[in-house]
C-alpha positions as CSV (number, residue, x, y, z in Angstrom):
1,M,-12.0,0.6,8.9
2,R,-12.9,3.8,6.8
3,A,-13.0,3.3,3.1
4,I,-14.3,5.0,-0.1
5,V,-16.7,2.8,-1.9
6,S,-18.7,2.8,-5.1
7,S,-22.4,3.5,-4.7
8,P,-25.3,4.6,-7.0
9,D,-24.7,8.1,-5.9
10,G,-20.9,7.9,-6.6
11,P,-18.0,7.5,-4.2
12,I,-18.9,7.6,-0.5
13,L,-17.0,7.3,2.7
14,V,-18.3,4.4,4.7
15,E,-17.2,2.0,7.6
16,H,-16.3,-1.3,5.9
17,P,-15.1,-4.6,7.2
18,E,-11.3,-4.9,7.3
19,P,-10.0,-7.3,4.8
20,L,-8.8,-10.6,6.2
21,P,-5.5,-12.1,4.8
22,G,-5.5,-15.5,3.3
23,P,-2.5,-17.8,3.5
24,D,-0.9,-16.1,0.4
25,D,-1.9,-12.5,1.2
26,I,-0.2,-9.6,3.0
27,L,-2.3,-7.0,5.0
28,V,-1.1,-3.5,4.6
29,K,-2.0,-0.4,6.7
30,V,-2.5,2.0,3.8
31,R,-0.7,5.4,4.2
32,T,-1.4,6.8,0.9
33,A,-3.2,5.8,-2.2
34,A,-2.8,7.4,-5.9
35,L,-5.6,8.0,-8.3
36,N,-5.8,6.4,-11.8
37,R,-8.1,6.9,-14.7
38,A,-9.3,3.4,-14.3
39,D,-10.9,4.4,-11.0
40,L,-13.4,6.5,-12.9
41,G,-14.8,3.4,-14.7
42,M,-15.4,1.8,-11.2
43,L,-17.4,4.6,-9.7
44,R,-20.7,3.1,-10.5
45,G,-19.9,-0.3,-9.5
46,G,-18.0,-1.5,-12.7
47,A,-15.2,-3.9,-12.3
48,H,-11.6,-3.5,-13.5
49,G,-10.6,-7.0,-14.2
50,R,-11.0,-8.7,-10.8
51,T,-11.1,-5.5,-8.9
52,G,-14.1,-3.4,-7.9
53,G,-17.9,-3.9,-7.6
54,M,-20.7,-1.9,-6.2
55,G,-20.0,-1.3,-2.4
56,Q,-16.4,-2.3,-2.6
57,P,-13.5,0.0,-1.9
58,L,-12.1,1.8,-4.8
59,G,-8.5,2.5,-5.8
60,L,-5.7,0.5,-7.6
61,E,-2.4,1.5,-6.1
62,W,-1.1,2.3,-2.6
63,A,1.8,2.5,-0.3
64,G,2.0,1.6,3.5
65,E,3.2,-0.9,6.1
66,I,2.8,-4.5,6.5
67,V,0.7,-5.3,9.6
68,A,0.0,-9.0,8.9
69,L,1.3,-12.0,6.8
70,G,-0.4,-15.1,5.5
71,E,1.1,-18.3,6.6
72,N,2.6,-19.0,3.1
73,V,4.2,-15.6,2.8
74,S,8.0,-15.4,3.0
75,G,10.5,-12.6,2.1
76,W,8.5,-9.9,4.1
77,K,8.0,-9.0,7.7
78,T,5.6,-6.8,9.7
79,G,6.6,-3.2,9.6
80,D,8.1,-3.4,6.0
81,R,7.3,-0.3,4.1
82,V,5.8,-1.4,0.7
83,M,4.0,-0.1,-2.5
84,A,2.1,-2.1,-4.8
85,T,-0.9,-2.3,-7.2
86,G,-4.0,-4.0,-5.9
87,G,-7.7,-3.3,-5.2
88,G,-9.3,-1.4,-2.4
89,A,-6.5,1.2,-2.2
90,Y,-8.9,4.0,-0.9
91,A,-9.1,2.5,2.7
92,E,-7.3,2.2,5.8
93,F,-6.2,-1.4,5.2
94,A,-5.6,-3.3,1.9
95,L,-4.6,-6.8,0.8
96,G,-1.6,-7.4,-1.4
97,A,0.1,-10.3,-2.9
98,A,3.9,-10.9,-1.9
99,R,5.3,-11.1,-5.3
100,R,3.5,-8.0,-6.5
101,M,5.0,-5.6,-3.9
102,Y,8.0,-3.4,-4.1
103,A,10.0,-2.2,-1.0
104,I,9.8,1.5,-0.5
105,P,13.4,2.9,-0.5
106,P,14.4,4.3,2.8
107,N,14.3,8.1,2.0
108,M,11.1,8.0,0.0
109,S,7.8,9.2,1.3
110,F,4.5,7.2,1.3
111,E,3.1,9.9,-1.0
112,T,5.8,9.5,-3.6
113,A,5.8,5.8,-3.4
114,A,2.0,5.5,-3.9
115,T,2.3,7.3,-7.3
116,L,4.8,4.8,-8.8
117,P,3.6,1.3,-9.1
118,V,1.0,1.4,-11.8
119,A,3.2,3.7,-14.1
120,L,6.2,1.5,-13.6
121,N,4.4,-1.7,-14.4
122,T,2.4,-0.2,-17.2
123,M,5.1,1.4,-19.1
124,H,7.8,-1.1,-18.6
125,D,5.4,-3.6,-20.0
126,A,4.5,-1.3,-23.0
127,I,7.8,0.0,-23.9
128,V,10.3,-2.8,-23.1
129,T,8.4,-6.1,-23.2
130,N,5.7,-5.3,-26.0
131,G,7.3,-2.3,-27.6
132,Q,10.6,-4.0,-27.7
133,L,12.4,-0.7,-27.7
134,K,16.0,-0.9,-28.6
135,P,18.8,1.6,-27.7
136,G,19.0,4.3,-30.3
137,Q,15.4,3.9,-31.5
138,S,12.8,6.6,-31.5
139,I,9.5,6.5,-29.6
140,L,6.4,8.6,-29.4
141,I,4.3,8.5,-26.3
142,Q,0.9,9.9,-26.8
143,G,-0.9,11.4,-23.8
144,A,2.4,12.0,-22.3
145,S,1.3,14.5,-19.7
146,S,-0.6,11.8,-17.7
147,G,1.3,10.1,-14.9
148,V,2.0,6.9,-16.9
149,G,2.9,9.0,-19.9
150,L,5.5,11.1,-17.9
151,M,6.9,7.9,-16.5
152,G,7.1,6.2,-20.0
153,Q,9.3,9.2,-21.2
154,Q,11.7,8.6,-18.4
155,I,11.8,4.9,-19.0
156,A,12.4,5.3,-22.7
157,K,15.4,7.6,-22.0
158,L,16.6,5.1,-19.3
159,M,16.6,2.2,-21.7
160,G,18.6,4.1,-24.3
161,A,16.0,5.6,-26.8
162,G,17.7,7.9,-29.3
163,L,14.7,10.3,-29.7
164,V,11.8,10.5,-27.3
165,L,8.6,12.4,-28.5
166,G,5.7,13.1,-26.1
167,S,2.3,14.5,-27.0
168,S,-0.2,16.7,-25.2
169,T,-3.0,18.9,-26.4
170,N,-2.5,21.2,-23.4
171,P,0.1,24.0,-24.1
172,E,1.1,24.4,-20.6
173,R,1.5,20.7,-19.9
174,R,3.3,20.2,-23.3
175,A,5.8,22.8,-22.4
176,R,6.9,20.8,-19.3
177,L,7.2,17.4,-21.1
178,T,11.0,18.1,-21.7
179,E,11.4,18.1,-17.9
180,F,10.5,14.3,-17.9
181,G,12.6,12.9,-20.7
182,A,11.0,14.2,-24.0
183,D,13.3,15.5,-26.6
184,Q,10.4,17.2,-28.4
185,A,6.7,17.8,-27.6
186,I,4.1,17.1,-30.1
187,D,0.6,18.8,-30.3
188,T,-1.9,16.1,-31.3
189,S,-4.7,18.9,-31.3
190,D,-2.8,20.3,-34.5
191,P,-4.3,18.6,-37.7
192,E,-0.6,18.4,-38.9
193,W,0.7,16.5,-35.7
194,V,1.8,13.6,-38.0
195,K,4.0,16.0,-40.0
196,Q,5.5,17.1,-36.6
197,V,6.5,13.4,-36.0
198,L,7.8,12.8,-39.5
199,D,9.8,16.1,-39.4
200,A,11.4,15.0,-36.2
201,T,12.3,11.5,-37.6
202,D,13.6,12.5,-41.2
203,G,10.3,11.5,-42.8
204,K,10.6,7.9,-41.4
205,G,8.2,8.0,-38.4
206,V,9.1,6.5,-34.9
207,D,10.1,3.0,-34.3
208,V,7.8,2.6,-31.4
209,L,4.5,4.4,-30.7
210,I,2.8,4.1,-27.2
211,D,-0.9,4.7,-28.0
212,Q,-3.0,6.0,-25.2
213,L,-5.5,7.7,-27.6
214,S,-6.8,5.5,-30.4
215,G,-10.2,6.7,-31.5
216,S,-9.8,9.0,-34.4
217,F,-6.0,9.1,-33.9
218,A,-5.6,5.5,-35.0
219,N,-4.8,6.1,-38.6
220,G,-2.6,9.0,-38.0
221,S,-0.7,6.8,-35.5
222,L,0.0,4.2,-38.4
223,L,1.3,7.1,-40.5
224,A,3.4,8.4,-37.8
225,T,5.2,5.0,-37.2
226,K,8.0,3.8,-39.2
227,I,7.4,1.0,-41.8
228,G,7.9,-2.2,-39.9
229,G,7.5,-0.4,-36.6
230,R,5.4,-1.2,-33.5
231,I,2.3,0.5,-31.9
232,V,1.4,-0.7,-28.4
233,N,-2.2,0.4,-27.5
234,V,-2.4,1.1,-23.8
235,G,-5.4,3.4,-23.5
236,R,-8.2,4.9,-25.4
237,L,-8.7,8.4,-24.1
238,A,-9.9,9.6,-27.5
239,G,-12.5,6.7,-27.9
240,D,-12.6,2.9,-28.1
241,K,-14.2,2.8,-31.7
242,A,-13.2,4.5,-34.9
243,E,-12.7,3.8,-38.6
244,F,-9.3,1.9,-39.1
245,N,-7.5,1.8,-42.3
246,F,-6.5,-1.8,-42.7
247,D,-4.7,-1.2,-46.1
248,L,-2.5,1.3,-44.6
249,H,-1.8,-1.0,-41.6
250,A,-0.7,-3.5,-44.1
251,L,1.3,-1.2,-46.3
252,R,3.4,-0.1,-43.4
253,R,3.7,-3.6,-42.0
254,I,3.0,-2.4,-38.4
255,N,2.9,-4.7,-35.5
256,Y,-0.1,-3.3,-33.7
257,V,-0.2,-4.7,-30.0
258,G,-3.0,-4.4,-27.5
259,V,-2.2,-4.5,-23.8
260,T,-4.2,-4.4,-20.6
261,F,-3.9,-5.7,-17.1
262,R,-7.5,-6.6,-16.8
263,T,-7.1,-10.0,-18.5
264,R,-3.7,-11.0,-17.0
265,N,-3.4,-13.8,-14.5
266,T,-1.5,-13.5,-11.3
267,A,1.6,-15.1,-12.7
268,E,1.7,-12.7,-15.6
269,V,1.5,-9.6,-13.3
270,E,4.1,-11.1,-11.0
271,R,6.4,-11.5,-14.0
272,I,5.9,-7.8,-14.8
273,V,6.9,-6.9,-11.2
274,E,10.0,-9.0,-11.5
275,L,11.1,-7.4,-14.8
276,V,10.5,-3.9,-13.3
277,Q,12.6,-4.9,-10.4
278,R,15.3,-5.9,-12.6
279,D,15.4,-2.9,-15.0
280,L,14.0,0.0,-13.1
281,Y,14.1,-0.4,-9.4
282,S,17.5,1.2,-8.8
283,A,16.6,4.2,-11.0
284,M,13.4,4.7,-9.1
285,A,15.1,4.3,-5.7
286,D,17.8,6.9,-6.5
287,G,15.0,9.4,-8.0
288,R,15.9,9.2,-11.6
289,L,12.4,7.8,-12.2
290,S,9.7,10.0,-10.5
291,L,6.4,11.7,-11.0
292,P,5.2,15.1,-9.9
293,I,2.4,15.2,-7.4
294,D,-0.4,17.5,-8.3
295,Q,-2.2,17.5,-5.0
296,V,-2.7,15.2,-2.0
297,F,-6.2,15.0,-0.4
298,P,-7.5,13.6,2.8
299,L,-9.4,10.2,2.4
300,E,-12.8,11.9,3.2
301,E,-12.2,14.3,0.3
302,T,-11.6,11.5,-2.3
303,P,-14.8,12.5,-4.2
304,E,-13.2,15.9,-4.8
305,A,-9.9,14.3,-5.9
306,L,-11.8,12.1,-8.3
307,R,-13.6,15.2,-9.9
308,R,-10.4,17.0,-10.4
309,M,-9.1,13.9,-12.3
310,R,-12.3,13.7,-14.4
311,K,-12.0,17.4,-15.3
312,N,-8.4,16.8,-16.3
313,Q,-7.3,19.7,-14.1
314,H,-4.0,18.1,-13.0
315,F,-0.5,17.6,-14.0
316,G,1.1,14.3,-12.6
317,K,-0.6,12.3,-10.0
318,I,-3.3,13.0,-7.5
319,A,-3.1,11.2,-4.2
320,V,-5.3,10.6,-1.0
321,R,-3.9,10.3,2.4
322,T,-5.6,7.9,4.9
């Protein structure tokens, strides 16, 4: 099969052995895969949890059709249209786990479906499970013009948030955040960005802050969060090390939670998928939860697609069609 793999020279298109399903696996003919920033960390052979490695197909989410089932798999059949998170997405075939898949709604395209699993799983886990957002509460999602950020704003609204703030340093993208659930957009390139948040929350700060930035923003995030509030760290786009004001953290009595999928076991991920099915699937199926597609590239142009993502030239999701 054709696949995009990591190499010392970057991503390359090669002929790669087709994966063989084990007794608990599902083999999927990939129609479309979507790009994620974690893919950039695997370009030189680095692993993302149990996914990746030099010479292995890249990519973390895909949509396609089931072509073979392991002997222990039930609840699915060949020909079913599915979308899921899983390694080896930039290839003509990929393996998936039965309990980590979503059925693609009948009227949804493969391109649209491929953009959804990572964002749904990540932001439900961050906002609902770890953020413990309650109806009527306020929330700030940093890095809100990313795919997961745009989805996070919509999920927060769906779950009854009273005030949704989204941040972006890009003025054009910031202007579009209200199209995807934000009540107000925050400019975190402004030295007074914390004041923007406090002004929007009557000086209290938000109940929940979804931190995709960290780095030098960490202490500002403490100030922007309500006393007794929660910060959920999902990403570190601004850096993974910085000075942290422990006294401020204690004074504001903030519960600061770190999350990642890289250290979760299979059962934990399956539980997340189960909760997304319960809370979000119907809204996703009828289009209330959706993401804009920036551009779709053919598989052989995946290196160019990855360059576009690295340069941060996109709004929404980038996809590749196999």
